[in-house]
C-alpha positions as CSV (number, residue, x, y, z in Angstrom):
1,X,-9.3,68.2,67.5
2,X,-8.3,65.2,65.4
3,X,-9.2,61.6,66.1
4,X,-5.9,60.7,67.9
5,X,-5.8,63.5,70.2
6,X,-9.4,62.5,71.4
7,X,-7.8,59.4,73.0
8,X,-5.6,61.1,75.6
9,X,-7.1,63.6,78.1
10,X,-3.7,64.5,79.6
11,X,-0.2,63.2,79.8
12,X,-0.5,61.4,83.1
13,X,-3.7,59.6,82.1
14,X,-4.0,58.9,78.7
15,X,-6.9,57.1,77.1
16,X,-8.9,57.7,80.1
17,X,-7.1,55.0,82.2
18,X,-4.3,55.4,85.0
19,X,-1.0,54.7,83.5
20,X,-0.3,52.1,86.6
21,X,-3.5,50.1,87.3
22,X,-6.5,48.8,85.2
23,X,-9.6,50.7,85.3
24,X,-13.2,49.8,84.2
25,X,-12.0,51.1,80.4
26,X,-8.8,49.4,80.4
27,X,-9.2,45.7,78.7
28,X,-7.6,42.7,79.8
29,X,-5.0,42.4,76.7
30,X,-5.2,39.5,74.3
31,X,-2.9,38.4,71.6
32,X,-4.2,39.5,68.3
33,X,-3.5,42.2,65.4
34,X,-3.7,45.7,66.0
35,X,-5.8,47.9,63.6
36,X,-3.5,50.4,61.8
37,X,-0.2,48.7,62.5
38,X,1.7,48.0,59.4
39,X,4.5,45.4,59.0
40,X,6.2,45.3,56.0
41,X,9.0,42.9,55.0
42,X,12.0,44.9,54.3
43,X,14.4,43.1,51.5
44,X,17.9,42.7,51.7
45,X,19.9,43.1,48.0
46,X,23.2,41.8,48.4
47,X,26.2,41.4,46.1
48,X,30.0,41.3,46.6
49,X,30.3,44.8,47.8
50,X,27.7,44.4,50.6
51,X,24.0,44.8,50.8
52,X,21.4,47.6,50.3
53,X,17.8,47.8,51.8
54,X,14.8,50.3,50.8
55,X,13.8,51.5,54.0
56,X,10.7,53.3,52.7
57,X,9.3,54.7,49.1
58,X,6.7,57.6,49.0
59,X,4.7,55.5,46.6
60,X,4.5,52.6,49.0
61,X,3.3,54.4,52.3
62,X,0.1,56.4,53.0
63,X,0.3,60.0,52.3
64,X,-0.2,61.1,56.0
65,X,2.4,58.7,57.1
66,X,5.4,60.5,55.1
67,X,8.2,61.4,57.2
68,X,9.0,64.7,58.9
69,X,12.4,63.6,60.4
70,X,14.2,60.7,60.8
71,X,16.9,59.4,63.5
72,X,18.9,56.4,64.4
73,X,19.4,54.7,67.7
74,X,21.4,52.2,69.1
75,X,20.1,49.8,71.8
76,X,22.6,48.0,73.8
77,X,21.9,44.1,74.5
78,X,19.2,43.4,77.0
79,X,18.2,47.0,77.1
80,X,14.7,48.1,76.4
81,X,13.2,51.4,74.8
82,X,9.4,52.0,75.9
83,X,6.6,51.5,76.7
84,X,5.3,54.9,75.4
85,X,2.5,56.1,73.1
86,X,2.1,59.3,71.2
87,X,-1.0,61.3,71.1
88,X,-0.8,62.3,67.2
89,X,2.4,61.1,66.1
90,X,2.8,58.0,63.7
91,X,5.9,56.1,64.0
92,X,7.4,54.6,61.2
93,X,10.0,52.4,62.3
94,X,12.8,50.1,60.5
95,X,14.3,47.0,62.0
96,X,17.3,45.6,59.7
97,X,20.1,44.9,61.8
98,X,22.4,44.5,63.5
99,X,20.8,43.0,66.2
100,X,17.3,41.6,67.0
101,X,14.6,42.8,69.0
102,X,11.2,41.7,70.4
103,X,8.7,44.6,69.6
104,X,5.7,44.9,71.8
105,X,2.3,46.8,71.0
106,X,-0.9,47.2,73.0
107,X,-4.2,48.8,71.5
108,X,-5.3,50.8,74.3
109,X,-7.7,53.3,72.2
110,X,-11.1,52.8,73.1
111,X,-12.5,53.6,69.8
112,X,-10.3,51.1,67.8
113,X,-11.9,48.0,66.6
114,X,-9.0,45.9,68.2
115,X,-9.1,47.7,71.5
116,X,-7.6,45.4,74.1
117,X,-5.1,43.6,71.5
118,X,-1.5,42.8,72.1
119,X,1.1,42.0,69.8
120,X,4.5,40.7,70.4
121,X,6.9,40.2,67.1
122,X,10.5,39.6,66.6
123,X,12.3,42.2,64.3
124,X,15.7,43.1,63.2
125,X,18.6,41.4,61.5
126,X,16.8,37.9,61.2
127,X,13.2,39.4,60.4
128,X,13.8,42.7,58.8
129,X,10.9,44.8,59.0
130,X,9.4,48.2,58.7
131,X,6.5,48.8,61.2
132,X,3.8,51.9,61.2
133,X,2.6,52.5,64.6
134,X,-0.3,54.8,64.8
135,X,-1.0,57.0,67.7
136,X,-2.3,55.7,70.6
137,X,-0.8,52.6,70.4
138,X,1.7,51.9,73.2
139,X,4.6,50.4,71.8
140,X,8.2,49.4,73.1
141,X,11.1,47.0,72.1
142,X,13.8,45.3,73.4
143,X,17.3,44.1,72.1
144,X,17.5,40.2,72.5
145,X,20.6,39.9,70.7
146,X,24.4,39.8,72.1
147,X,25.5,42.8,70.1
148,X,24.1,46.3,69.9
149,X,21.1,47.0,67.7
150,X,20.4,49.6,65.3
151,X,16.9,50.9,65.0
152,X,15.8,53.6,62.6
153,X,12.5,55.8,62.9
154,X,11.3,58.5,60.3
155,X,8.0,59.8,62.4
156,X,5.3,61.9,60.6
157,X,6.1,64.9,63.0
158,X,9.0,66.8,64.4
159,X,10.2,66.0,67.7
160,X,9.2,69.0,70.0
161,X,7.7,70.4,67.0
162,X,9.0,73.2,64.9
163,X,12.3,74.6,66.3
164,X,12.2,72.3,69.1
165,X,9.5,74.6,70.8
166,X,6.4,72.6,71.6
167,X,5.7,70.0,74.1
168,X,7.1,66.3,73.3
169,X,4.3,64.1,72.2
170,X,5.2,61.3,74.2
171,X,3.5,59.2,77.1
172,X,6.1,57.4,79.0
173,X,4.9,54.4,80.6
174,X,8.4,53.2,81.5
175,X,8.8,56.1,84.0
176,X,6.3,53.9,85.8
177,X,7.4,50.7,87.8
178,X,4.1,49.3,88.1
179,X,2.4,49.8,84.6
180,X,0.3,47.7,82.5
181,X,2.5,47.2,79.8
182,X,5.2,44.7,80.3
183,X,7.7,43.6,77.9
184,X,9.2,40.5,79.4
């Protein structure tokens, strides 16, 4: 069993806590950095034809984070995706526009040196970033723009496994109306 899967006992009670209410293992979240989360500025190269952004380079990311698939999603103004977490998957998001997002991250991994930390960051058109989010870090984002926003993700695992034949590695806190992870 790898380290990340030890954080989750099952999909309804991840990380040894109830998804709805605090327990003795759930810390009061405080602002701070989160171990294993990596932010990198995406540089826009523009000329008379338009612009180009390198989303990732194999020589600039850890081997264990190399993508196994990629997808793009559009999020409407005011809409949110998440919060959710993965048992074993590392997400590798790229936010570069159109649109700006507030990205919310909570470290609810009991074995993490930053257990109990919460981080909120502006990402997107006005602050192009890639963000590596390790397993067990609860995350979500909200489009704070007046236009639909584009997000690219290149996770290190296939959605629903090879041939889409395995359980989805996702704990969807957004399915609970009264959860600990509020994106305000």
